[in-house]
C-alpha positions in Angstrom: -16.6 14.7 13.3 -16.8 18.2 11.2 -18.5 18.8 8.3 -15.2 20.0 6.5 -13.4 16.3 7.3 -12.2 14.4 3.9 -11.8 10.9 3.5 -9.3 9.8 0.6 -10.0 6.4 -0.9 -8.0 4.3 -3.7 -9.8 5.5 -6.7 -8.9 2.1 -8.4 -9.9 -0.3 -5.3 -13.4 -1.9 -5.5 -16.5 -0.5 -4.0 -16.8 -3.1 -1.1 -13.1 -2.4 -0.4 -13.6 1.3 -0.5 -17.0 0.9 1.8 -15.0 -1.3 4.8 -12.3 1.3 4.7 -14.4 4.3 5.1 -16.3 2.4 8.1 -13.2 1.9 9.5 -12.3 5.7 9.5 -15.7 6.5 10.7 -14.9 4.2 13.6 -11.5 5.7 14.3 -9.9 2.1 13.5 -7.8 3.7 10.6 -7.8 6.8 10.9 -4.8 7.6 8.4 -7.0 6.4 6.0 -9.7 9.1 6.0 -7.0 12.0 5.4 -7.2 13.5 9.3 -5.9 12.4 12.8 -8.6 12.6 15.4 -8.6 13.6 19.3 -5.3 14.8 19.3 -6.6 17.2 22.0 -10.6 17.9 22.8 -12.6 18.7 20.3 -9.2 19.0 17.6 -8.7 17.1 14.9 -5.5 17.6 12.4 -4.9 17.1 9.0 -1.6 15.5 7.7 0.8 17.4 5.0 0.6 17.3 1.4 3.7 15.2 1.0 5.5 13.4 -1.5 3.8 9.8 -0.9 0.4 11.2 -0.5 0.9 12.6 -4.1 2.4 9.4 -5.3 -0.6 7.2 -3.5 -3.3 8.4 -5.8 -0.6 8.6 -9.2 1.1 5.5 -9.3 3.0 6.1 -12.5 4.6 9.5 -11.5 5.8 7.7 -8.2 10.0 7.5 -7.8 10.6 3.8 -7.4 11.9 2.4 -4.4 12.8 -1.3 -5.4 16.3 -2.3 -7.2 14.7 -3.6 -10.2 11.9 -0.6 -10.5 15.4 1.6 -10.1 17.5 0.0 -12.6 14.4 -0.1 -15.1 13.6 3.3 -14.9 16.8 4.7 -15.3 17.3 2.3 -18.2 13.9 4.0 -19.7 14.7 7.6 -18.8 18.4 6.9 -20.9 16.2 5.4 -23.7 14.0 8.0 -24.1 15.3 11.2 -23.1 17.9 13.0 -25.5 20.0 14.8 -22.9 21.0 12.1 -20.8 21.7 9.7 -23.4 24.1 12.3 -25.0 25.9 13.0 -21.6 26.0 9.0 -21.2 27.4 8.5 -24.5 29.9 11.0 -23.8 31.2 9.8 -20.4 30.8 6.1 -22.2 32.9 6.6 -25.1 35.8 9.2 -23.6 36.0 6.1 -20.9 36.7 3.7 -23.7 39.0 6.1 -25.7 42.6 4.6 -26.2 42.2 1.5 -24.2 44.7 -0.5 -24.6 46.9 -3.5 -22.7 51.0 -2.8 -23.2 53.5 -4.7 -21.6 57.4 -4.6 -21.8 58.1 -7.8 -23.5 57.3 -7.6 -26.8 55.6 -10.8 -27.3 53.3 -10.4 -24.3 52.4 -7.2 -25.8 51.7 -9.0 -29.2 49.8 -11.5 -27.8 47.3 -9.4 -25.6 47.0 -7.0 -29.1 45.8 -10.5 -30.6 43.5 -11.4 -27.6 42.2 -7.6 -27.7 41.0 -8.2 -31.3 39.7 -11.9 -31.0 37.5 -10.9 -27.6 36.5 -7.2 -29.3 37.7 -5.7 -26.1 36.8 -2.1 -27.0 33.1 -2.9 -27.8 33.0 -4.9 -24.6 34.7 -2.4 -22.5 31.9 0.2 -23.8 29.1 -2.2 -23.0 30.6 -2.6 -19.4 30.8 1.3 -18.9 27.2 1.8 -20.5 25.6 -0.5 -17.7 27.7 0.7 -15.4 26.6 4.4 -15.9 22.8 4.1 -17.1 22.2 1.2 -14.2 24.6 1.3 -11.7 25.5 -2.4 -11.8 27.6 -4.7 -14.4 26.9 -8.2 -14.5 29.5 -9.7 -17.0 30.5 -13.4 -17.4 33.2 -14.9 -19.3 33.5 -18.1 -21.7 36.5 -19.9 -22.0 38.3 -21.8 -24.7 40.9 -23.5 -25.4 44.0 -21.9 -27.3 45.9 -24.2 -30.2 49.3 -21.8 -30.6 52.9 -22.8 -31.1 53.3 -20.9 -27.7 50.6 -22.6 -26.3 52.1 -26.1 -27.6 55.5 -25.2 -25.7 54.2 -24.6 -22.7 51.8 -28.1 -22.7 55.0 -29.9 -23.4 57.4 -27.9 -21.0 55.4 -27.7 -18.1 53.0 -30.8 -18.4 49.9 -29.1 -19.1 47.0 -31.1 -20.5 45.0 -27.6 -21.9 45.3 -24.3 -21.8 41.8 -22.0 -21.2 41.6 -18.4 -21.6 38.6 -16.1 -22.0 37.5 -15.5 -25.8 33.9 -14.2 -25.1 32.3 -12.1 -22.7 28.1 -11.9 -22.2 26.8 -9.1 -20.6 23.4 -10.0 -18.6 20.5 -7.8 -17.5 21.1 -7.0 -13.5 17.6 -7.1 -12.8 17.4 -11.1 -13.5 20.6 -11.2 -11.2 20.3 -12.4 -7.2 22.4 -12.5 -4.6 22.0 -16.1 -3.3 21.3 -15.8 0.5 19.8 -12.2 0.1 20.9 -9.4 2.6 22.2 -11.7 4.7 24.9 -13.2 2.1 25.9 -9.1 1.5 28.7 -9.5 4.5 29.8 -12.9 3.5 33.6 -13.0 1.8 32.0 -15.1 -1.4 29.5 -13.9 -2.7 27.2 -16.3 -5.2 25.6 -15.5 -7.8 22.0 -16.4 -9.5 20.0 -15.7 -13.0 16.5 -15.8 -12.6 14.8 -18.0 -15.4 11.1 -18.4 -15.6 9.0 -21.2 -16.7 8.2 -19.6 -19.7 11.5 -19.0 -20.6 11.9 -22.8 -20.1 9.2 -23.9 -22.5 10.4 -21.5 -25.0 14.2 -23.3 -24.9 12.8 -26.4 -24.7 10.3 -25.7 -28.0 13.7 -24.3 -29.6 15.5 -27.3 -28.5 12.9 -29.3 -30.5 13.6 -27.5 -33.8 17.0 -27.9 -33.7 19.3 -29.6 -31.4 22.4 -27.5 -32.2 20.6 -24.6 -30.1 22.4 -25.9 -26.7 26.0 -25.8 -28.0 26.3 -22.2 -27.0 23.6 -22.0 -23.8 25.5 -22.7 -20.6 25.7 -26.0 -18.6 23.3 -25.2 -15.9 20.5 -24.1 -18.7 20.8 -27.0 -20.0 19.8 -29.2 -17.3 16.3 -27.4 -17.0 15.5 -29.3 -20.3 15.2 -32.3 -18.9 13.4 -31.1 -15.6 9.8 -31.7 -15.7 8.9 -30.6 -12.5 10.9 -26.9 -13.1 7.4 -24.8 -12.7 7.5 -20.8 -11.6 10.5 -18.8 -11.1 13.8 -21.1 -10.8 17.4 -18.8 -9.7 20.5 -21.3 -11.1 23.6 -20.5 -9.3 26.3 -19.5 -11.3 29.5 -20.8 -11.2 31.7 -18.3 -9.3 35.1 -18.3 -11.6 32.7 -17.3 -15.0 31.3 -13.8 -13.4 32.2 -10.6 -12.5 29.9 -8.6 -10.7 31.0 -4.2 -10.2 28.9 -1.5 -8.8 28.5 1.9 -9.3 29.8 3.9 -5.5 27.6 1.0 -3.6 27.1 0.8 0.0 27.8 -2.2 2.1 24.8 -2.5 3.5 23.5 -2.7 0.0 22.7 -5.4 -3.0 22.6 -3.1 -6.1 24.1 -0.3 -6.5 22.0 3.5 -7.7 23.2 5.2 -11.0 22.9 9.2 -10.6 20.1 9.1 -13.1 18.4 8.2 -10.4 18.1 11.6 -8.3 17.0 13.3 -11.4 14.3 11.1 -12.1 11.8 13.9 -10.6 13.1 16.2 -13.0 12.4 13.4 -16.0 9.0 12.9 -14.4 8.5 17.1 -14.4 9.5 17.7 -17.9 7.8 14.7 -19.2 4.1 15.9 -17.7 5.1 19.6 -18.4 5.3 18.2 -22.7 2.0 16.1 -21.9 0.0 19.4 -21.1 1.4 21.6 -23.9 0.9 18.6 -26.4 -2.4 18.5 -24.5 -3.5 22.2 -25.2 -2.2 21.9 -29.0 -4.4 19.2 -29.6 -7.4 21.1 -27.8 -6.5 24.5 -29.4 -7.6 22.4 -32.9 -10.8 21.4 -31.1 -12.1 24.5 -29.6 -15.6 25.3 -28.6 -17.8 27.3 -30.6 -21.2 28.6 -29.1 -23.8 29.9 -31.3 -26.8 31.8 -29.6 -29.9 31.8 -30.9 -32.3 34.6 -29.5 -31.7 36.5 -26.5 -33.1 35.9 -23.3 -32.6 38.6 -21.3 -35.0 40.6 -23.9 -37.0 37.3 -23.6 -36.4 36.7 -27.6 -36.5 33.1 -27.3 -36.0 31.3 -30.6 -38.4 28.9 -32.5 -38.4 25.2 -32.4 -38.0 25.2 -36.5 -34.7 28.2 -36.2 -32.9 25.5 -34.1 -33.4 22.7 -36.1 -32.6 24.4 -38.8 -28.9 25.7 -37.7 -28.6 22.0 -36.1 -28.6 20.7 -39.6 -26.3 23.4 -41.1 -24.0 22.6 -38.7 -24.5 18.7 -38.7 -23.9 18.8 -42.7 -20.9 20.5 -42.8 -17.9 19.2 -43.7 -14.5 22.0 -42.6 -14.0 25.1 -44.4 -15.8 28.2 -44.6 -18.9 28.0 -43.3 -21.6 30.9 -44.6 -25.0 31.3 -42.3 -28.0 34.1 -43.4 -29.3 34.8 -40.1 -31.1 37.7 -38.8 -29.5 39.8 -35.4 -30.9 36.8 -33.2 -27.7 34.4 -33.6 -24.5 34.9 -32.2 -21.6 33.1 -32.3 -18.6 32.9 -30.2 -15.2 30.5 -30.3 -13.2 30.0 -27.6 -9.5 28.8 -27.2 -7.7 26.9 -24.3 -5.1 29.6 -22.4 -1.7 28.2 -24.0 0.0 31.1 -23.4 -0.3 30.8 -19.9 1.9 27.4 -20.4 4.3 29.4 -21.9 5.9 30.3 -18.2 6.3 26.8 -17.6 10.0 25.2 -19.1 11.5 21.8 -18.7 14.0 21.8 -16.3 17.3 21.0 -18.2 19.6 22.9 -16.5 18.8 20.6 -13.3 18.9 17.1 -14.8 22.4 18.2 -16.4 24.5 18.9 -12.7 22.6 16.0 -11.6 24.8 14.1 -14.7 27.7 16.0 -13.5 27.4 18.5 -16.4 28.4 22.2 -14.6 25.8 25.5 -15.3 28.7 27.5 -16.5 29.7 24.7 -19.7 25.9 25.1 -20.3 25.0 29.1 -19.9 23.8 29.4 -16.8 26.1 31.5 -15.0 27.0 34.4 -17.0 28.6 36.1 -13.3 31.4 33.9 -13.2 35.0 34.1 -15.6 34.7 31.5 -18.3 38.1 29.9 -18.4 38.5 28.9 -14.5 35.1 28.2 -14.3 34.4 25.9 -17.2 37.4 24.3 -16.5 36.2 23.5 -12.8 33.1 22.1 -14.3 34.8 19.9 -16.4 36.6 18.4 -13.2 33.4 16.8 -12.3 32.6 15.3 -15.7 36.2 14.1 -15.6 36.2 12.4 -12.2 32.9 10.5 -13.5 34.9 9.4 -16.1 37.3 8.3 -13.8 35.7 6.6 -11.5 34.1 4.4 -14.9 37.8 3.8 -16.1 38.8 2.5 -12.7 35.9 -0.2 -12.7 37.0 -0.9 -16.4 40.8 -1.2 -15.3 39.8 -3.5 -12.4 37.8 -5.9 -14.7 40.6 -6.1 -17.5 42.9 -6.6 -14.6 40.9 -9.7 -13.3 40.9 -11.2 -17.1 44.8 -10.7 -17.4 45.7 -12.3 -14.3 43.7 -15.4 -15.3 45.5 -15.4 -18.8 48.7 -14.6 -17.4 48.4 -17.7 -14.6 47.2 -20.0 -17.4 49.8 -19.4 -19.9 52.8 -18.9 -17.6 53.7 -15.0 -18.1 55.4 -13.6 -15.4 55.6 -9.9 -16.7 51.8 -8.8 -16.2 51.0 -6.4 -18.5 48.7 -3.1 -17.5 45.7 -1.0 -18.8 46.1 1.7 -20.6 44.1 5.0 -21.8 44.6 7.9 -23.4 44.6 11.2 -22.3 41.6 13.1 -22.3 40.7 16.3 -24.2 37.9 17.8 -22.3 40.4 20.4 -20.7 43.2 22.9 -22.7 45.6 20.8 -23.6 48.5 22.9 -24.8 48.8 25.1 -21.4 48.8 21.6 -19.3 51.8 19.8 -21.5 53.7 23.3 -21.2 53.7 23.7 -18.0 54.6 19.9 -17.2 57.8 20.9 -19.5 58.6 23.8 -17.5 58.6 21.9 -14.6 60.7 19.0 -16.2 63.1 21.9 -17.5 63.8 23.4 -13.9 64.0 19.7 -12.6 60.9 20.0 -10.2 58.8 16.9 -11.5 60.7 13.9 -13.0 60.6 12.7 -16.3 58.6 9.3 -15.0 55.9 11.4 -14.2 55.6 13.0 -17.7 55.3 10.2 -19.3 52.1 9.3 -16.6 50.3 12.5 -17.2 50.3 11.8 -21.0 49.0 8.5 -20.1 52.5 6.5 -21.1 54.7 3.6 -19.2 57.9 4.7 -17.5 59.0 1.2 -17.8 58.1 0.7 -21.3 59.2 4.0 -22.3 62.5 3.8 -20.6 63.2 0.0 -22.0 62.5 2.2 -25.7 65.1 4.8 -24.9 67.5 2.4 -24.3 66.8 0.3 -27.4 66.8 3.4 -29.7 70.4 4.1 -28.2 71.3 0.7 -28.9 70.3 0.8 -32.2 71.6 4.7 -32.6 75.1 3.4 -32.1 75.0 0.5 -34.6 73.7 3.2 -37.3 70.1 1.6 -37.7 68.6 4.7 -37.2 69.4 8.6 -37.7 70.9 10.5 -34.9 69.4 13.3 -33.0 70.0 16.4 -34.5 69.8 19.8 -33.5 67.3 22.2 -34.7 70.1 24.4 -35.5 71.8 22.1 -37.9 70.9 22.3 -41.5 72.8 19.4 -42.9 71.1 16.0 -42.4 72.4 12.7 -43.3 69.8 10.8 -45.6 67.9 8.1 -44.1 69.3 5.3 -46.7 72.9 6.7 -46.8 72.8 6.8 -42.9 73.9 3.6 -42.3 77.0 3.4 -45.0 78.1 7.0 -44.4 78.8 5.3 -40.5 80.3 2.5 -42.2 83.0 5.0 -43.9 83.6 7.5 -40.9 84.8 4.2 -39.6 86.7 2.8 -42.1 88.9 6.5 -42.4 89.2 6.2 -38.4 91.3 3.1 -39.2 92.8 3.7 -42.8 96.6 6.0 -41.5 96.5 8.9 -43.2 92.8 8.9 -44.4 91.7 12.5 -44.6 87.8 13.8 -43.3 85.6 14.4 -45.6 84.8 17.9 -47.6 83.2 20.0 -45.1 84.0 18.2 -42.0 88.0 19.1 -41.3 88.8 22.2 -39.6 89.1 23.4 -36.2 85.3 23.3 -34.3 83.9 26.2 -33.7 84.6 27.8 -30.3 88.3 25.1 -29.9 91.5 26.7 -29.3 94.8 26.3 -31.3 96.7 23.5 -29.9 100.1 24.2 -31.7 101.5 28.1 -32.2 101.1 29.1 -35.8 103.7 31.2 -38.3 102.8 34.5 -38.4 104.4 36.2 -41.6 105.7 39.8 -40.9 104.1 42.4 -43.2 107.0 44.5 -45.0 106.1 48.4 -46.8 105.1 47.1 -49.8 102.1 44.8 -48.0 101.3 47.9 -46.2 101.2 49.8 -49.6 99.2 47.4 -51.3 96.7 47.2 -48.3 
């Protein structure tokens, strides 16, 4: 073997293990450990390339995780510790839940779901759903049901012979890292997926200790967890199945061959590690700036002027007794002093890679001033589309979850009309220009009124019913007529209904006169009778 062949042994392995690996490498049994490939050709050995795997082998804390639990943990830590990631994620989640509501054509059903949304804190729970969906890429939510006792529920019980009506009243989000798919990878392609919660023996013991002090603690604990208290044979980790009808699991762009999805934060973890390492280097350099190296020279060895021992001891005592501040030393020309600082200016060439992180999060470089050669307005709109698409993805996932809960409530309550989930239109683009375009397209009969309502976030069926109801109310005189902006006379709302009644009475009474200001021929209409024209005399012409 060549003298240049190096042996790479893990520094955290014990000495005996390292010697064993070195012996195998020398014997040709494990040449990869030795860091080269031997006998590829006669008298030729090749060193393998320096890859990311080789780098991470001796730096486990800088390794990109490859297991699902480690990936979710790293993404969660990045969200909690990196301000740029937290800001973008909070922007996505807050925008996604903006204007969330459940609407129905039926007014009673609409009021019921409005009250239910307030009782379960639907917007706050939806924000938690969006946060788990974006940060960890996976959401595991469990519903808790309760019996309701309302006049509507009591009437339904009597009419349908129902003993009880259970609807979801609380939602609890589980940490996806504590959830297991029963059957593992073999159960991925099964039609029914069963999920279980991982519980350690230490957690069970803590629950038993808490139960010994307060018996009422089990009221809010699921039934499958209660059984563990009386089980004395439980040791180690236990996976408890969760009832299928109580759990809902959602994934962010998960492949069918995977159990868990990966968040888009996973794609920028290498940038997070780079920025953290660069920040630590700068902090270390700043710390060393205050702890500079000072060199004191006594004598001149080149000129063979050597100091005596007393001078060295005297200078050492002076420096030892010095506690800071200005140091005054009286000496001859044999004393020389030099101070060395670390080259911090070289670190100025290295900057944190925030642009790459923002691109990975969906923020276009035109929005952060990364490209000045493109038009601002059009490119900014294109840059927003990527962010808007991610917000739409979060909204679709939330809508699917809430629709599942709505269907369960409608089945329990017997509602025939199924409400829908609605979100407000986002204000991340040029709304005035967009809405003006919609109006112009509608004026030219290019798009329908239904399309316009859907574009601004309203429901066509609901608005059509409301417009019909308003027309009927307007005919009955309950609300004001729609007037043109060119009409100056407006009847006060308080006298509107009374004016309608008086007008109807005038039409019914023979010979009734129209109120002042309303008599006469309408503008632009022709006479229906022949008018008599008086002939002008010579005296009339002179007076004129």
